N, C-alpha and C positions, 0 to 999 in steps of 0.2 A: 137158659137163665143167664149164662155168662154173656150171651149176645145182648140181652136186654140191659144188663148192668153197664156194658160198654157203651151202648147207645145213650143211656142216661148220663154217663160221665161226660160224653162228648157234647151232649146238649148243655150241660152245666158250664163247660168251657166256653161254648158259643155264646151263652147268655152273659157270662162274665166279660167276654171280649166286647160285647155290644154295650155294656154298661158305661155310662159317661165317666171319664177319668177326671180327677180333681184338677182345677185350674193351676197351671204352673206358677210358682212364686216369682214375681218380677225381680230380676237381678238388681242389686243395689250397687252404687258406685263404691269402689274400694276406698277405705279410709286413707287419707293423705299420710297419716303417721304410720310408718312401717313398724308397728309394735313388735312384730315377730323377729326383726333383725336385731342382733346384739349391737350395743354401742361399740365404737372402736376400742381396741384393746387398751386397757388402762384408763379409759375415760370415766369421768364422774359427773353426774348431773346434780348441781346444787339448787336448792329451792330459792325463790325470790326473797329478797330482804336480808341477805347476808351482808353485814357491814364490812366495808373495806378496812384492811389493817393498816394501810398507809395511803397517803395522797399521791396522785400522779403529778410529778413535777418535771419540768424540762431540765436541761443541763446548764442553766444559767449559774447554778451554784458552783460549777466545776471551774477550777482556776486555770485549766488548760494543760497541754501536754508539754513534752520536752523538745526543744528546738534541735534540729540536726546540727552536728558539730563537724569539725574538719577531719575526724578520724576515718580510717578505712574499715570495711567489714571485718577484716582480720583482727582489728583492735577493738571493735565494738562487740562482736559476737564470735570470739575465737572457737568456742565449743561447738557452735552450729556449723561453722566453716570446716572444722576438723571432722565432724560427723559426716559431712557431705550432703546433707539434706536438712530442710527445715520442716518440723512437724506442725501441721496446721489443723486445728479443730474446725470442722465445717458441718453443715447439714448435708443430707443426701437425698432429700425429697422436696426441696423448695424450688419449684420450677422457676427458671429465669435467673435465680440468684445462686443456688448451689444444689444441683440434682444429678442423679446418676442416669446417664443416657444408656438405656438398655441395649440399643442397637450398636452404639459405638463401644460400650463397655467401660466408659470413663466418666469422670465428673465434669460438669460444665456449668457455666453461669457467670454472672457478674462477679460474685465474691471469689469464685474459683480463679477467674482471670486476675483478680487483684492479688491473690496469694501467689500466683505464678510470677507476677511483676516483682513482688517482694523477693522471691527466689532469684530472679534475674539479676537484681542489684547486689545480692550477696555472692552468688556463684558465677554470674555470667551465663546462667542456664536456667530458663524458666521451668524446666522439667524436674528440678531438684526439690520436689515437694512430696512429703509423706502425708497424705490426707487421712485424718481420723474423724470418724463420725462422733459428734458430741450432741447429746440431747440438750434441749433448751434450758432445762432446769439445772444442768450440770456444767454450764460454761465456766463459771468461776472456779468450781471444784476441779475441773480438768486442768486449769492453770495452776492452782495451788498444789495439786498432787503431782505435777510435773508430767502429766500424760501428753501434753502438747506444749509447744513453745508459744504459740499465739492462737487466738480464736478469731476467725473471720466468719461470723454467723449472726447477722442482724443483731449485733450486740449494742444496745443503746446505753448511754452513760446515765446511770442512776446513782443516788447517794449510797445505797446499799452495796452496789458493785464497786463504786469508787473507793469504798473503805477497804476492800479486799484485793483489788487488782488495779493495774495501771492501764491507761488508754493512749492510743495514738490520737492524732487530730482526726476529726470526722472525715469519712470518705463518701457518705451518702446521706441525704436528708429525705425523710419520708413523713407524710401526714397520716394520722390515724383516721380511718373511715369505716363505713359499714359496707359489707358485701352481702347481696341477697340474690335469690333466683329472680329471673325476669318477671315471673307471674306472682311474685310476692306482693302483699298489700303494704309492706313496710316501705315508706318513703322517707323515713327519718327516724331518729332514735325515739321520738315520742310515740311512734307506732309499734314499738317493740314491747310495750306493756303486755304482760301475759304470754309473751313469746319466749323462745329459747335462743340465746345468743352464745355463740361458741368462741372460745379463746384458748390459747395454749397455756397449760399449767406451768408455772414457773416463770412466765413472762410478766413484765410489769403491767401489761394490759389487762390482766385479771382484775387488779384493783380498780383500774379505770372503768372496766365493764360494770363492776359492782357500784361504782359511783354514778355513772351516767344512765345506767339501766337498772335502778334498784328494784323495779317491779317485774323484772325478767328473770327467768331461770337461766343459770349459767352452766353451759356444758364445758368442762375442762378436759382437754385432750393432750396427748403427748406430742402432737405435731400439727402444723397447719394443714398438711395433707389430710389428716384425720378430720379437721374441721370442714374441709371441702367435701369429703365423702359424707359427712353427717348432713350437710345441706342437701346433697344429691339424694340421700335416702330419707329426707324429710324428718330427720332426727333433730335438726336445728333449723331455725328460721333465718338466721343471719350470722355473719362472722364479723367480729370487731378486730381489725388488724391494721398494720401500716400499709400504705398503698403500694409500696414496693413488693410486699408479700401478696397483696390482693391482685397485682398485675399478673402474677403467675397463675393464680386461681382463675382469673378471667380468661386467660389464654387457653387454659385446659377445659373450660366450660363455657361455650358460647351462649348458653341459656342463663346467663348471670349478668349482674351489673354491679358497679362500684358507685355508691352514692356520693354526691359532692360535699355533703356535710362533713366537717372535720372536728376532731376532738383534741387536737394538740399535734405537735410536731416532734419527731424523734430524729436524732443524729446517730448514725451507726459509726462505730469506731472499732479499731482492732484491739482486742483485749490482750494484755500482756501480764505475766506474773509480776507481783510487787517486787521492786528492787532491781529489775532487769532494765536499767536505764539505757544501756547501750543498745539493746534490742528495740526499745521505744524510739530512740533517735534514728535507728536504721530504718524502721518502718516508716517514720515520718519523712525521711529522705525520699523514699519511694513515692509516697503520696504527693509530695511536692513535685517530684519529677514528672509523674503522669499528668499533673495539672499543667505543667509548663510545656510539655512536648505534645499535648493533644491526645495522649493515650487514654485518659479518663473519658473524654468525650467519645472516643472510638468504641470503648468498652460499653458505655451506656447506650450508644446507637445500636450495638450488636444485640443487647439484651432487653433494654427498657425503652426503646424508641416507641413513642405513642402512649406510654404509661403516664399516670398522673403524678409520678414522682418528680421532684424538682430537677430541671434540666441543667442546673448549675451545681458544681461541686461546692460543698460547704467551705466557708472561709476557715483557714487554719487559725487555731487558737493556741498560743503558747503562754506558759506561765512565766512570771518574772523570775530570773535566776541571778543570784548575787554576782556571779562571775561572767554574766552575759551569755551563758550557754556554750562557751567554748571549753572543751574538756580534753585533756591530754597534752 
């Protein structure tokens, strides 16, 4: 009896094995949007149609900076000279401008070299710099709170910032453009309708993005490196930023492009706490010196050669002073 039962069970298994199996489900292409990946830390995705709170303006309103005088660093910035180092607020993830080289273990880039030239003229030693990381949205606050002496961090001159801080003459001009993956269908801002455009929160480009791309969702991140990562993870379709910033993104991602369409020009200047006139004049002396001796061109060739940024150092702009700018 047991033998018959076993034979019956084996026969049932044999019949089941011979039965036709259901056709496999054809695999579908994975969605381009990586919905399972979290957005970069601190990022926020705004819906389309958020009205800008202010208009994007160039720095034509700005009366200019303070002209260098005949004083020495010891007379202009005695506290910094006595301290033995200048404290500079910078980025640490903006490739080509100011980034941490993990292999060498130090900061490098165009703005880092500029900070070292400022230190050279104060101390005679370009190494006398204490670099401090400052987030984009805290550049003015870092100056006001005394956390840093100066900020060299893609800081453009805007009316809001000029009310709370002083500026050197500009050291770099950069046009605002779009950055997209090579396979993107976006060929200009008109193609961004219904897409996601990434900008850094706290930058004046947030309001520009809401102005030129009103029908796009805006992804606000804490850094431009986060915008790059968002495009690589298909969480954003484009980045709106200055071409000096986009040059670093393109160098890191060969499967990307910077579009030729521009939406304005920004001049970067060194931010200084209000009332520190001697420090402003000291920084301007360095910016004039690196223009005259070719150092600016050498630094640009090191970091931004071939980028879309202007190959010419911006013209110095000084305000009119009753005494002609000579102090002491």
